[in-house]
Backbone and ligand atoms as CSV (ligand in chain L), in Angstrom:
chain,resi,resn,atom,element,x,y,z
A,1,MET,N,N,-16.358,26.752,9.093
A,1,MET,CA,C,-15.925,25.600,8.192
A,1,MET,C,C,-16.771,25.811,6.838
A,2,ARG,N,N,-16.180,25.801,5.792
A,2,ARG,CA,C,-16.767,25.968,4.334
A,2,ARG,C,C,-17.261,24.677,3.799
A,3,LEU,N,N,-18.497,24.555,3.663
A,3,LEU,CA,C,-18.993,23.210,3.106
A,3,LEU,C,C,-19.084,23.285,1.552
A,4,VAL,N,N,-18.526,22.323,0.974
A,4,VAL,CA,C,-18.579,22.203,-0.473
A,4,VAL,C,C,-19.555,21.180,-0.786
A,5,PRO,N,N,-20.561,21.523,-1.423
A,5,PRO,CA,C,-21.663,20.459,-1.765
A,5,PRO,C,C,-21.029,19.389,-2.800
A,6,PRO,N,N,-21.716,18.326,-2.874
A,6,PRO,CA,C,-21.447,17.324,-3.890
A,6,PRO,C,C,-21.442,17.904,-5.326
A,7,THR,N,N,-20.576,17.523,-6.159
A,7,THR,CA,C,-20.460,18.106,-7.559
A,7,THR,C,C,-21.699,17.592,-8.203
A,8,GLN,N,N,-22.024,18.274,-9.407
A,8,GLN,CA,C,-23.110,17.775,-10.209
A,8,GLN,C,C,-22.870,16.532,-11.022
A,9,ASP,N,N,-21.519,16.399,-11.265
A,9,ASP,CA,C,-21.118,15.210,-12.018
A,9,ASP,C,C,-21.273,13.990,-11.096
A,10,ASN,N,N,-21.027,14.012,-9.850
A,10,ASN,CA,C,-21.161,12.990,-8.957
A,10,ASN,C,C,-22.031,13.237,-7.670
A,11,PRO,N,N,-23.283,13.155,-7.877
A,11,PRO,CA,C,-24.170,13.597,-6.662
A,11,PRO,C,C,-23.907,12.857,-5.417
A,12,TYR,N,N,-23.074,11.604,-5.470
A,12,TYR,CA,C,-22.917,10.771,-4.346
A,12,TYR,C,C,-21.492,11.096,-3.674
A,13,ALA,N,N,-20.836,12.136,-4.268
A,13,ALA,CA,C,-19.620,12.456,-3.615
A,13,ALA,C,C,-19.754,12.959,-2.300
A,14,ALA,N,N,-18.824,12.656,-1.378
A,14,ALA,CA,C,-18.951,13.251,0.025
A,14,ALA,C,C,-18.512,14.631,-0.092
A,15,PRO,N,N,-19.339,15.499,0.755
A,15,PRO,CA,C,-18.929,16.830,0.859
A,15,PRO,C,C,-17.428,16.917,1.283
A,16,GLN,N,N,-16.821,17.775,0.491
A,16,GLN,CA,C,-15.204,17.966,0.732
A,16,GLN,C,C,-14.878,18.409,2.112
A,17,ALA,N,N,-15.709,19.281,2.634
A,17,ALA,CA,C,-15.436,19.955,3.877
A,17,ALA,C,C,-15.303,18.727,5.020
A,18,GLU,N,N,-16.333,17.860,4.915
A,18,GLU,CA,C,-16.429,16.753,5.939
A,18,GLU,C,C,-15.066,16.069,5.881
A,19,LEU,N,N,-14.641,15.871,4.621
A,19,LEU,CA,C,-13.329,14.999,4.635
A,19,LEU,C,C,-12.093,15.796,5.046
A,20,LEU,N,N,-12.031,17.162,4.664
A,20,LEU,CA,C,-10.803,17.783,4.871
A,20,LEU,C,C,-10.675,18.349,6.347
A,21,HIS,N,N,-11.905,18.544,6.945
A,21,HIS,CA,C,-11.863,19.162,8.286
A,21,HIS,C,C,-12.415,18.230,9.402
A,22,SER,N,N,-12.563,16.902,9.072
A,22,SER,CA,C,-12.928,15.981,10.096
A,22,SER,C,C,-11.955,16.013,11.143
A,23,PRO,N,N,-12.202,15.766,12.312
A,23,PRO,CA,C,-11.240,15.716,13.494
A,23,PRO,C,C,-10.174,14.645,13.215
A,24,GLU,N,N,-10.574,13.711,12.334
A,24,GLU,CA,C,-9.603,12.598,12.129
A,24,GLU,C,C,-8.412,12.948,11.176
A,25,VAL,N,N,-8.734,13.926,10.405
A,25,VAL,CA,C,-7.755,14.405,9.452
A,25,VAL,C,C,-6.786,15.376,10.155
A,26,ARG,N,N,-5.492,15.066,10.113
A,26,ARG,CA,C,-4.473,15.768,10.848
A,26,ARG,C,C,-3.315,15.941,9.829
A,27,GLY,N,N,-2.759,17.164,9.639
A,27,GLY,CA,C,-1.776,17.462,8.622
A,27,GLY,C,C,-2.240,17.480,7.362
A,28,ARG,N,N,-1.443,17.719,6.311
A,28,ARG,CA,C,-1.891,17.963,4.932
A,28,ARG,C,C,-1.858,16.759,4.136
A,29,VAL,N,N,-3.062,16.528,3.415
A,29,VAL,CA,C,-3.236,15.352,2.586
A,29,VAL,C,C,-3.833,16.015,1.307
A,30,TRP,N,N,-3.244,15.671,0.256
A,30,TRP,CA,C,-3.759,16.104,-0.984
A,30,TRP,C,C,-3.530,15.293,-2.206
A,31,ARG,N,N,-4.109,15.659,-3.473
A,31,ARG,CA,C,-3.989,14.855,-4.596
A,31,ARG,C,C,-2.965,15.561,-5.527
A,32,ASP,N,N,-2.301,14.762,-6.279
A,32,ASP,CA,C,-1.333,15.294,-7.336
A,32,ASP,C,C,-1.579,14.367,-8.596
A,33,GLY,N,N,-2.548,14.599,-9.368
A,33,GLY,CA,C,-2.915,13.845,-10.452
A,33,GLY,C,C,-3.612,12.541,-9.904
A,34,LYS,N,N,-2.947,11.403,-10.252
A,34,LYS,CA,C,-3.493,10.087,-9.796
A,34,LYS,C,C,-2.747,9.611,-8.415
A,35,LEU,N,N,-1.941,10.661,-7.968
A,35,LEU,CA,C,-1.235,10.185,-6.686
A,35,LEU,C,C,-1.817,10.879,-5.469
A,36,LEU,N,N,-1.625,10.149,-4.363
A,36,LEU,CA,C,-1.973,10.745,-3.139
A,36,LEU,C,C,-0.714,11.136,-2.335
A,37,ARG,N,N,-0.661,12.512,-1.812
A,37,ARG,CA,C,0.466,12.941,-1.253
A,37,ARG,C,C,0.070,13.270,0.274
A,38,LEU,N,N,0.920,12.986,1.144
A,38,LEU,CA,C,0.533,13.425,2.448
A,38,LEU,C,C,1.794,13.836,3.233
A,39,GLU,N,N,1.785,14.703,4.077
A,39,GLU,CA,C,2.963,15.146,5.007
A,39,GLU,C,C,3.198,13.920,5.943
A,40,LYS,N,N,4.403,13.778,6.331
A,40,LYS,CA,C,4.793,12.762,7.308
A,40,LYS,C,C,3.920,12.994,8.566
A,41,GLY,N,N,3.401,12.003,9.149
A,41,GLY,CA,C,2.532,12.152,10.398
A,41,GLY,C,C,1.128,12.469,10.181
A,42,ALA,N,N,0.675,12.790,8.832
A,42,ALA,CA,C,-0.675,13.290,8.535
A,42,ALA,C,C,-1.570,12.001,8.640
A,43,GLN,N,N,-2.824,12.223,9.009
A,43,GLN,CA,C,-3.802,11.131,9.098
A,43,GLN,C,C,-4.635,11.312,7.770
A,44,LEU,N,N,-4.959,10.091,7.339
A,44,LEU,CA,C,-5.920,10.207,6.073
A,44,LEU,C,C,-7.256,10.234,6.524
A,45,PRO,N,N,-8.239,10.785,5.659
A,45,PRO,CA,C,-9.635,10.766,6.008
A,45,PRO,C,C,-10.212,9.497,6.323
A,46,GLN,N,N,-11.304,9.408,7.108
A,46,GLN,CA,C,-11.796,8.132,7.466
A,46,GLN,C,C,-12.752,7.686,6.364
A,47,ARG,N,N,-12.091,7.456,5.183
A,47,ARG,CA,C,-12.782,6.903,3.993
A,47,ARG,C,C,-11.952,5.830,3.460
A,48,CYS,N,N,-12.505,4.814,2.760
A,48,CYS,CA,C,-11.736,3.799,2.174
A,48,CYS,C,C,-10.917,4.383,1.015
A,49,VAL,N,N,-9.743,4.053,0.940
A,49,VAL,CA,C,-8.943,4.542,-0.127
A,49,VAL,C,C,-9.256,3.913,-1.522
A,50,ARG,N,N,-9.832,2.813,-1.459
A,50,ARG,CA,C,-10.206,2.061,-2.642
A,50,ARG,C,C,-11.557,2.404,-3.300
A,51,CYS,N,N,-12.583,2.751,-2.452
A,51,CYS,CA,C,-13.955,3.112,-2.984
A,51,CYS,C,C,-14.459,4.305,-2.349
A,52,ASN,N,N,-13.955,4.928,-1.393
A,52,ASN,CA,C,-14.309,6.125,-0.709
A,52,ASN,C,C,-15.503,6.039,0.206
A,53,ALA,N,N,-15.960,4.694,0.467
A,53,ALA,CA,C,-17.083,4.477,1.430
A,53,ALA,C,C,-16.457,4.679,2.788
A,54,PRO,N,N,-17.296,5.020,3.875
A,54,PRO,CA,C,-17.051,5.191,5.214
A,54,PRO,C,C,-16.140,4.008,5.657
A,55,ALA,N,N,-14.997,4.359,6.335
A,55,ALA,CA,C,-14.113,3.246,6.845
A,55,ALA,C,C,-14.015,3.264,8.456
A,56,GLU,N,N,-14.422,2.143,9.019
A,56,GLU,CA,C,-14.343,2.024,10.544
A,56,GLU,C,C,-12.983,1.531,11.001
A,57,VAL,N,N,-12.421,0.590,10.266
A,57,VAL,CA,C,-11.127,-0.018,10.803
A,57,VAL,C,C,-9.878,0.670,10.070
A,58,HIS,N,N,-8.835,0.349,10.706
A,58,HIS,CA,C,-7.653,1.024,10.274
A,58,HIS,C,C,-6.426,-0.048,10.192
A,59,ILE,N,N,-5.491,0.148,9.412
A,59,ILE,CA,C,-4.355,-0.767,9.370
A,59,ILE,C,C,-3.158,0.245,9.409
A,60,ASP,N,N,-2.259,0.092,10.377
A,60,ASP,CA,C,-1.051,0.845,10.498
A,60,ASP,C,C,0.047,0.195,9.775
A,61,ARG,N,N,0.588,0.898,8.694
A,61,ARG,CA,C,1.713,0.418,7.983
A,61,ARG,C,C,2.902,1.150,8.094
A,62,LYS,N,N,4.135,0.624,8.060
A,62,LYS,CA,C,5.313,1.417,7.792
A,62,LYS,C,C,5.756,1.159,6.404
A,63,LEU,N,N,5.547,2.092,5.564
A,63,LEU,CA,C,5.829,2.070,4.135
A,63,LEU,C,C,7.422,2.395,3.927
A,64,CYS,N,N,8.017,1.665,3.116
A,64,CYS,CA,C,9.422,1.956,2.871
A,64,CYS,C,C,9.677,2.120,1.376
A,65,TRP,N,N,10.638,2.984,1.040
A,65,TRP,CA,C,11.016,3.359,-0.357
A,65,TRP,C,C,12.353,3.671,-0.579
A,66,HIS,N,N,12.933,3.312,-1.545
A,66,HIS,CA,C,14.321,3.828,-1.969
A,66,HIS,C,C,14.362,4.022,-3.339
A,67,SER,N,N,15.284,4.926,-3.725
A,67,SER,CA,C,15.352,5.366,-5.140
A,67,SER,C,C,15.615,4.015,-5.997
A,68,PRO,N,N,14.838,3.818,-7.110
A,68,PRO,CA,C,14.901,2.637,-7.970
A,68,PRO,C,C,16.337,2.459,-8.417
A,69,TRP,N,N,17.263,3.557,-8.551
A,69,TRP,CA,C,18.696,3.423,-9.019
A,69,TRP,C,C,19.460,2.441,-8.043
A,70,TRP,N,N,19.142,2.401,-6.922
A,70,TRP,CA,C,19.804,1.557,-5.904
A,70,TRP,C,C,19.761,-0.012,-6.430
A,71,ALA,N,N,18.742,-0.304,-7.107
A,71,ALA,CA,C,18.453,-1.644,-7.492
A,71,ALA,C,C,19.605,-2.094,-8.526
A,72,LEU,N,N,20.318,-1.100,-9.066
A,72,LEU,CA,C,21.406,-1.465,-9.973
A,72,LEU,C,C,22.381,-2.295,-9.169
A,73,LEU,N,N,22.456,-2.017,-7.909
A,73,LEU,CA,C,23.462,-2.754,-7.013
A,73,LEU,C,C,23.233,-4.333,-6.911
A,74,ILE,N,N,22.191,-4.732,-7.466
A,74,ILE,CA,C,21.873,-6.164,-7.577
A,74,ILE,C,C,22.971,-6.826,-8.297
A,75,PHE,N,N,23.522,-6.099,-9.319
A,75,PHE,CA,C,24.642,-6.773,-10.180
A,75,PHE,C,C,25.881,-6.965,-9.278
A,76,ALA,N,N,25.931,-6.261,-8.126
A,76,ALA,CA,C,27.063,-6.465,-7.186
A,76,ALA,C,C,26.849,-7.486,-6.304
A,77,GLY,N,N,25.511,-8.190,-6.317
A,77,GLY,CA,C,25.200,-9.253,-5.500
A,77,GLY,C,C,23.912,-8.908,-4.733
A,78,VAL,N,N,23.101,-9.940,-4.550
A,78,VAL,CA,C,21.773,-9.715,-3.895
A,78,VAL,C,C,22.013,-9.280,-2.501
A,79,LEU,N,N,22.960,-9.783,-1.837
A,79,LEU,CA,C,23.236,-9.493,-0.425
A,79,LEU,C,C,23.540,-7.971,-0.170
A,80,THR,N,N,24.626,-7.756,-1.209
A,80,THR,CA,C,25.054,-6.207,-1.141
A,80,THR,C,C,23.838,-5.263,-1.275
A,81,TYR,N,N,22.970,-5.575,-2.273
A,81,TYR,CA,C,21.773,-4.690,-2.573
A,81,TYR,C,C,20.906,-4.705,-1.397
A,82,ALA,N,N,20.613,-5.822,-0.762
A,82,ALA,CA,C,19.650,-5.896,0.287
A,82,ALA,C,C,20.123,-5.183,1.495
A,83,ILE,N,N,21.593,-5.171,1.779
A,83,ILE,CA,C,22.064,-4.403,3.005
A,83,ILE,C,C,21.899,-2.901,2.607
A,84,VAL,N,N,22.371,-2.488,1.404
A,84,VAL,CA,C,22.453,-1.104,1.137
A,84,VAL,C,C,20.957,-0.510,1.060
A,85,ALA,N,N,20.042,-1.307,0.511
A,85,ALA,CA,C,18.494,-0.918,0.522
A,85,ALA,C,C,18.027,-0.721,1.988
A,86,LEU,N,N,18.486,-1.497,2.814
A,86,LEU,CA,C,18.003,-1.404,4.223
A,86,LEU,C,C,18.424,-0.041,4.903
A,87,ILE,N,N,19.739,0.314,4.441
A,87,ILE,CA,C,20.323,1.392,5.020
A,87,ILE,C,C,19.728,2.782,4.405
A,88,VAL,N,N,19.542,2.765,2.983
A,88,VAL,CA,C,19.089,3.989,2.447
A,88,VAL,C,C,17.658,4.206,2.322
A,89,ARG,N,N,16.813,3.155,2.697
A,89,ARG,CA,C,15.464,3.273,2.467
A,89,ARG,C,C,14.790,4.407,3.452
A,90,LYS,N,N,13.816,5.019,2.892
A,90,LYS,CA,C,12.949,6.096,3.655
A,90,LYS,C,C,11.658,5.538,4.163
A,91,ARG,N,N,11.354,5.850,5.316
A,91,ARG,CA,C,10.152,5.155,5.821
A,91,ARG,C,C,8.983,6.340,6.125
A,92,ALA,N,N,7.829,5.868,6.166
A,92,ALA,CA,C,6.602,6.681,6.547
A,92,ALA,C,C,5.637,5.820,7.187
A,93,ASP,N,N,5.147,6.229,8.295
A,93,ASP,CA,C,4.046,5.496,9.022
A,93,ASP,C,C,2.825,6.003,8.426
A,94,VAL,N,N,1.912,5.172,7.866
A,94,VAL,CA,C,0.585,5.556,7.280
A,94,VAL,C,C,-0.440,4.700,7.860
A,95,ARG,N,N,-1.515,5.416,8.358
A,95,ARG,CA,C,-2.746,4.609,8.725
A,95,ARG,C,C,-3.640,4.543,7.635
A,96,ILE,N,N,-3.823,3.291,7.094
A,96,ILE,CA,C,-4.614,3.098,5.929
A,96,ILE,C,C,-6.020,2.616,6.331
A,97,ARG,N,N,-7.123,3.108,5.686
A,97,ARG,CA,C,-8.388,2.856,6.222
A,97,ARG,C,C,-9.245,2.164,5.107
A,98,PRO,N,N,-9.326,0.966,5.116
A,98,PRO,CA,C,-10.184,0.215,4.158
A,98,PRO,C,C,-11.612,0.147,4.581
A,99,CYS,N,N,-12.601,0.117,3.690
A,99,CYS,CA,C,-13.908,-0.291,4.257
A,99,CYS,C,C,-14.021,-1.763,4.566
A,100,ASP,N,N,-15.106,-2.158,5.113
A,100,ASP,CA,C,-15.199,-3.658,5.505
A,100,ASP,C,C,-15.021,-4.513,4.208
A,101,GLU,N,N,-15.705,-4.160,3.140
A,101,GLU,CA,C,-15.472,-5.031,1.984
A,101,GLU,C,C,-13.944,-5.097,1.536
A,102,HIS,N,N,-13.253,-4.103,1.503
A,102,HIS,CA,C,-11.881,-4.229,0.988
A,102,HIS,C,C,-10.960,-4.648,1.951
A,103,ALA,N,N,-11.360,-4.555,3.332
A,103,ALA,CA,C,-10.541,-5.217,4.343
A,103,ALA,C,C,-10.603,-6.708,4.281
A,104,ARG,N,N,-11.934,-7.177,3.855
A,104,ARG,CA,C,-12.060,-8.616,3.781
A,104,ARG,C,C,-11.405,-9.137,2.494
A,105,ALA,N,N,-11.388,-8.321,1.414
A,105,ALA,CA,C,-10.698,-8.697,0.136
A,105,ALA,C,C,-9.198,-8.770,0.496
A,106,ARG,N,N,-8.735,-7.835,1.239
A,106,ARG,CA,C,-7.356,-7.733,1.583
A,106,ARG,C,C,-6.882,-9.144,2.473
A,107,ARG,N,N,-7.737,-9.441,3.433
A,107,ARG,CA,C,-7.481,-10.539,4.183
A,107,ARG,C,C,-7.494,-11.879,3.212
A,108,ARG,N,N,-8.574,-12.061,2.332
A,108,ARG,CA,C,-8.527,-13.174,1.536
A,108,ARG,C,C,-7.309,-13.251,0.644
A,109,THR,N,N,-6.901,-12.195,0.010
A,109,THR,CA,C,-5.613,-12.156,-0.745
A,109,THR,C,C,-4.377,-12.673,0.126
A,110,LEU,N,N,-4.295,-12.118,1.277
A,110,LEU,CA,C,-3.123,-12.541,2.169
A,110,LEU,C,C,-3.220,-13.931,2.558
A,111,LEU,N,N,-4.374,-14.406,2.823
A,111,LEU,CA,C,-4.619,-15.963,3.159
A,111,LEU,C,C,-4.216,-16.736,1.914
A,112,GLY,N,N,-4.653,-16.222,0.749
A,112,GLY,CA,C,-4.242,-17.045,-0.475
A,112,GLY,C,C,-2.845,-17.065,-0.632
A,113,LEU,N,N,-2.164,-15.974,-0.335
A,113,LEU,CA,C,-0.670,-15.883,-0.619
A,113,LEU,C,C,-0.019,-16.808,0.458
A,114,GLY,N,N,-0.488,-16.852,1.650
A,114,GLY,CA,C,0.040,-17.694,2.666
A,114,GLY,C,C,-0.077,-19.158,2.281
A,115,ALA,N,N,-1.256,-19.518,1.684
A,115,ALA,CA,C,-1.495,-20.921,1.231
A,115,ALA,C,C,-0.517,-21.251,0.188
A,116,LEU,N,N,-0.286,-20.157,-0.796
A,116,LEU,CA,C,0.705,-20.483,-1.940
A,116,LEU,C,C,2.041,-20.721,-1.421
A,117,ALA,N,N,2.442,-20.001,-0.335
A,117,ALA,CA,C,3.773,-20.109,0.212
A,117,ALA,C,C,3.869,-21.530,0.796
A,118,LEU,N,N,2.899,-21.906,1.574
A,118,LEU,CA,C,2.788,-23.185,2.299
A,118,LEU,C,C,2.926,-24.280,1.220
A,119,PHE,N,N,2.264,-24.176,0.096
A,119,PHE,CA,C,2.169,-25.214,-0.920
A,119,PHE,C,C,3.767,-25.396,-1.388
A,120,GLY,N,N,4.361,-24.263,-1.620
A,120,GLY,CA,C,5.776,-24.314,-1.961
A,120,GLY,C,C,6.613,-25.100,-1.157
A,121,VAL,N,N,6.429,-24.860,0.226
A,121,VAL,CA,C,7.293,-25.616,1.203
A,121,VAL,C,C,6.871,-27.000,1.261
A,122,VAL,N,N,5.492,-27.356,1.114
A,122,VAL,CA,C,5.049,-28.733,1.089
A,122,VAL,C,C,5.658,-29.468,-0.076
A,123,ALA,N,N,5.600,-28.818,-1.248
A,123,ALA,CA,C,6.069,-29.437,-2.473
A,123,ALA,C,C,7.549,-29.676,-2.371
A,124,CYS,N,N,8.220,-28.749,-1.738
A,124,CYS,CA,C,9.835,-28.991,-1.679
A,124,CYS,C,C,10.070,-30.155,-0.779
A,125,ILE,N,N,9.307,-30.329,0.375
A,125,ILE,CA,C,9.652,-31.442,1.379
A,125,ILE,C,C,9.105,-32.755,0.861
A,126,TRP,N,N,7.959,-32.814,0.335
A,126,TRP,CA,C,7.252,-34.085,-0.005
A,126,TRP,C,C,7.125,-34.493,-1.548
A,127,ALA,N,N,8.057,-33.723,-2.282
A,127,ALA,CA,C,7.830,-34.013,-3.736
A,127,ALA,C,C,8.243,-35.487,-4.099
A,128,PRO,N,N,7.641,-36.204,-4.905
A,128,PRO,CA,C,8.117,-37.589,-5.254
A,128,PRO,C,C,9.506,-37.606,-5.841
A,129,VAL,N,N,10.180,-38.644,-5.817
A,129,VAL,CA,C,11.534,-38.720,-6.275
A,129,VAL,C,C,11.695,-38.169,-7.598
A,130,GLY,N,N,10.883,-38.390,-8.580
A,130,GLY,CA,C,11.117,-37.997,-10.045
A,130,GLY,C,C,10.894,-36.468,-10.099
A,131,LEU,N,N,10.244,-35.849,-8.981
A,131,LEU,CA,C,9.857,-34.444,-9.155
A,131,LEU,C,C,10.599,-33.564,-8.086
A,132,ARG,N,N,11.678,-34.119,-7.549
A,132,ARG,CA,C,12.505,-33.388,-6.551
A,132,ARG,C,C,12.862,-31.978,-7.049
A,133,GLY,N,N,13.423,-31.918,-8.256
A,133,GLY,CA,C,13.861,-30.597,-8.792
A,133,GLY,C,C,12.753,-29.553,-8.729
A,134,THR,N,N,11.618,-30.023,-9.340
A,134,THR,CA,C,10.506,-29.134,-9.545
A,134,THR,C,C,10.063,-28.706,-7.986
A,135,GLY,N,N,10.027,-29.613,-6.992
A,135,GLY,CA,C,9.564,-29.347,-5.751
A,135,GLY,C,C,10.577,-28.253,-5.037
A,136,VAL,N,N,11.820,-28.485,-5.332
A,136,VAL,CA,C,12.832,-27.567,-4.736
A,136,VAL,C,C,12.619,-26.144,-5.322
A,137,LEU,N,N,12.371,-26.037,-6.538
A,137,LEU,CA,C,12.104,-24.858,-7.278
A,137,LEU,C,C,10.905,-24.062,-6.782
A,138,LEU,N,N,9.752,-24.856,-6.646
A,138,LEU,CA,C,8.573,-24.291,-6.025
A,138,LEU,C,C,8.775,-23.812,-4.656
A,139,GLY,N,N,9.558,-24.598,-3.817
A,139,GLY,CA,C,9.784,-24.243,-2.583
A,139,GLY,C,C,10.691,-23.006,-2.333
A,140,ALA,N,N,11.538,-22.718,-3.309
A,140,ALA,CA,C,12.288,-21.508,-3.290
A,140,ALA,C,C,11.553,-20.299,-3.788
A,141,VAL,N,N,10.696,-20.469,-5.058
A,141,VAL,CA,C,10.192,-19.412,-5.623
A,141,VAL,C,C,8.706,-18.976,-5.067
A,142,LEU,N,N,7.807,-19.889,-4.665
A,142,LEU,CA,C,6.471,-19.525,-4.131
A,142,LEU,C,C,6.515,-18.685,-2.909
A,143,PRO,N,N,7.323,-19.087,-1.932
A,143,PRO,CA,C,7.369,-18.144,-0.670
A,143,PRO,C,C,7.855,-16.882,-0.980
A,144,LEU,N,N,8.836,-16.755,-1.776
A,144,LEU,CA,C,9.395,-15.367,-2.227
A,144,LEU,C,C,8.289,-14.547,-2.996
A,145,VAL,N,N,7.678,-15.189,-3.959
A,145,VAL,CA,C,6.565,-14.455,-4.658
A,145,VAL,C,C,5.550,-14.188,-3.600
A,146,ALA,N,N,5.157,-14.972,-2.747
A,146,ALA,CA,C,4.018,-14.602,-1.791
A,146,ALA,C,C,4.479,-13.486,-0.884
A,147,PHE,N,N,5.797,-13.490,-0.506
A,147,PHE,CA,C,6.276,-12.345,0.334
A,147,PHE,C,C,6.143,-11.077,-0.323
A,148,PHE,N,N,6.789,-10.871,-1.472
A,148,PHE,CA,C,6.737,-9.659,-2.152
A,148,PHE,C,C,5.404,-9.151,-2.645
A,149,VAL,N,N,4.573,-10.014,-3.076
A,149,VAL,CA,C,3.213,-9.675,-3.487
A,149,VAL,C,C,2.471,-9.248,-2.197
A,150,GLY,N,N,2.669,-10.063,-1.142
A,150,GLY,CA,C,1.918,-9.802,0.210
A,150,GLY,C,C,2.309,-8.361,0.668
A,151,GLN,N,N,3.665,-7.998,0.518
A,151,GLN,CA,C,4.101,-6.704,1.025
A,151,GLN,C,C,3.178,-5.610,0.431
A,152,ARG,N,N,3.110,-5.754,-1.024
A,152,ARG,CA,C,2.353,-4.712,-1.740
A,152,ARG,C,C,0.850,-4.733,-1.292
A,153,ARG,N,N,0.262,-5.923,-1.360
A,153,ARG,CA,C,-1.210,-5.999,-1.150
A,153,ARG,C,C,-1.581,-5.646,0.352
A,154,SER,N,N,-0.718,-5.919,1.298
A,154,SER,CA,C,-1.108,-5.689,2.704
A,154,SER,C,C,-1.075,-4.108,2.880
A,155,SER,N,N,-0.355,-3.402,2.093
A,155,SER,CA,C,-0.324,-1.930,2.285
A,155,SER,C,C,-1.439,-1.115,1.599
A,156,VAL,N,N,-2.110,-1.814,0.676
A,156,VAL,CA,C,-3.181,-1.280,-0.101
A,156,VAL,C,C,-2.610,-0.019,-0.923
A,157,LEU,N,N,-1.971,0.876,-0.350
A,157,LEU,CA,C,-1.233,1.911,-1.145
A,157,LEU,C,C,0.187,1.665,-1.270
A,158,GLN,N,N,0.687,1.916,-2.393
A,158,GLN,CA,C,2.183,1.597,-2.649
A,158,GLN,C,C,3.057,3.035,-2.690
A,159,PRO,N,N,4.137,3.030,-2.052
A,159,PRO,CA,C,4.924,4.351,-2.215
A,159,PRO,C,C,5.527,4.490,-3.579
A,160,VAL,N,N,5.454,5.758,-4.050
A,160,VAL,CA,C,6.022,6.186,-5.234
A,160,VAL,C,C,7.357,6.908,-4.888
A,161,ARG,N,N,7.257,7.664,-3.825
A,161,ARG,CA,C,8.471,8.444,-3.335
A,161,ARG,C,C,8.149,8.741,-1.812
A,162,ILE,N,N,9.161,8.587,-1.113
A,162,ILE,CA,C,9.085,9.056,0.389
A,162,ILE,C,C,10.336,9.760,0.498
A,163,ASP,N,N,10.231,11.136,1.146
A,163,ASP,CA,C,11.383,11.822,1.582
A,163,ASP,C,C,11.204,12.319,3.012
A,164,LYS,N,N,11.925,13.345,3.464
A,164,LYS,CA,C,11.944,13.685,4.860
A,164,LYS,C,C,10.570,14.384,5.150
A,165,GLU,N,N,9.942,15.034,4.222
A,165,GLU,CA,C,8.753,15.633,4.493
A,165,GLU,C,C,7.346,15.016,4.191
A,166,GLU,N,N,7.474,14.242,3.148
A,166,GLU,CA,C,6.154,13.754,2.676
A,166,GLU,C,C,6.296,12.311,2.110
A,167,ALA,N,N,5.174,11.646,1.924
A,167,ALA,CA,C,5.035,10.402,1.164
A,167,ALA,C,C,4.091,10.622,-0.022
A,168,VAL,N,N,4.516,10.048,-1.138
A,168,VAL,CA,C,3.742,9.985,-2.414
A,168,VAL,C,C,3.337,8.697,-2.637
A,169,LEU,N,N,1.949,8.302,-2.775
A,169,LEU,CA,C,1.472,6.978,-2.647
A,169,LEU,C,C,0.565,6.740,-4.008
A,170,LYS,N,N,0.494,5.565,-4.452
A,170,LYS,CA,C,-0.324,5.258,-5.596
A,170,LYS,C,C,-1.249,4.171,-5.117
A,171,GLY,N,N,-2.409,4.123,-5.749
A,171,GLY,CA,C,-3.347,2.892,-5.508
A,171,GLY,C,C,-4.704,3.537,-4.941
A,172,ALA,N,N,-4.701,4.824,-4.608
A,172,ALA,CA,C,-6.015,5.320,-4.186
A,172,ALA,C,C,-7.014,5.576,-5.393
A,173,SER,N,N,-8.312,5.367,-5.054
A,173,SER,CA,C,-9.324,5.370,-6.210
A,173,SER,C,C,-9.648,6.924,-6.639
A,174,GLU,N,N,-10.059,7.086,-7.814
A,174,GLU,CA,C,-10.429,8.412,-8.365
A,174,GLU,C,C,-11.487,9.111,-7.372
A,175,GLU,N,N,-12.513,8.321,-6.965
A,175,GLU,CA,C,-13.457,8.833,-6.148
A,175,GLU,C,C,-12.825,9.430,-4.765
A,176,TYR,N,N,-11.829,8.708,-4.303
A,176,TYR,CA,C,-11.215,9.176,-3.016
A,176,TYR,C,C,-10.298,10.347,-3.366
A,177,LEU,N,N,-9.628,10.310,-4.348
A,177,LEU,CA,C,-8.737,11.438,-4.798
A,177,LEU,C,C,-9.536,12.776,-5.040
A,178,ALA,N,N,-10.760,12.537,-5.551
A,178,ALA,CA,C,-11.594,13.628,-6.014
A,178,ALA,C,C,-12.052,14.352,-4.741
A,179,SER,N,N,-12.097,13.708,-3.552
A,179,SER,CA,C,-12.521,14.387,-2.350
A,179,SER,C,C,-11.494,15.228,-1.549
A,180,LEU,N,N,-10.249,15.210,-2.264
A,180,LEU,CA,C,-9.061,15.958,-1.609
A,180,LEU,C,C,-8.852,17.154,-2.309
A,181,GLU,N,N,-7.983,17.995,-1.595
A,181,GLU,CA,C,-7.550,19.224,-2.310
A,181,GLU,C,C,-6.597,18.875,-3.403
A,182,ARG,N,N,-6.348,19.665,-4.334
A,182,ARG,CA,C,-5.512,19.396,-5.349
A,182,ARG,C,C,-4.062,19.637,-4.917
A,183,ARG,N,N,-3.802,20.537,-4.193
A,183,ARG,CA,C,-2.443,20.767,-3.720
A,183,ARG,C,C,-2.532,21.405,-2.227
A,184,ALA,N,N,-1.345,21.277,-1.657
A,184,ALA,CA,C,-1.330,21.691,-0.241
A,184,ALA,C,C,-1.553,23.108,-0.191
A,185,ALA,N,N,-2.139,23.641,0.838
A,185,ALA,CA,C,-2.375,25.096,0.959
A,185,ALA,C,C,-1.155,25.815,1.437
L,1,ZN,ZN,ZN,-13.678,0.092,-0.011
């Protein structure tokens, strides 16, 4: 195993060999500019994708993506778009590893979004007579906003493209990306 020492620019950088050849790393994982690319089924290094600190916990997520062009179908109706999006979407199972601090921040965000959705429902049901319209609007909009923002935040990494072979993700920190190969061997 070839050990690559920490760079002079960043003496705290983890040795690359530790990351690339750890028994936890399976399949090809590499950086492409500010993006993280991995083969379908590849395991990410045991480092937090947000700060590159050691990560003990993991979150298994099914990331979904479809070409943004399909969104034009929304003009044909939200239901039409939703059905087609379900059919054409590509999926990738990704095990995301946040450090304790970023796992806690993720939980706090999701709890906050849950409270926001609940507030919308409560406002819709118990709005005073003069504010019924506002209550219904909040009840319709807040749970939807909480759902879509929660989908993004719970995954930590967002898909930019997923195809048959690989997933291209954004959201990884520069420190984390710097510890990866620049391209697949
Ligand atoms: Zn972290």
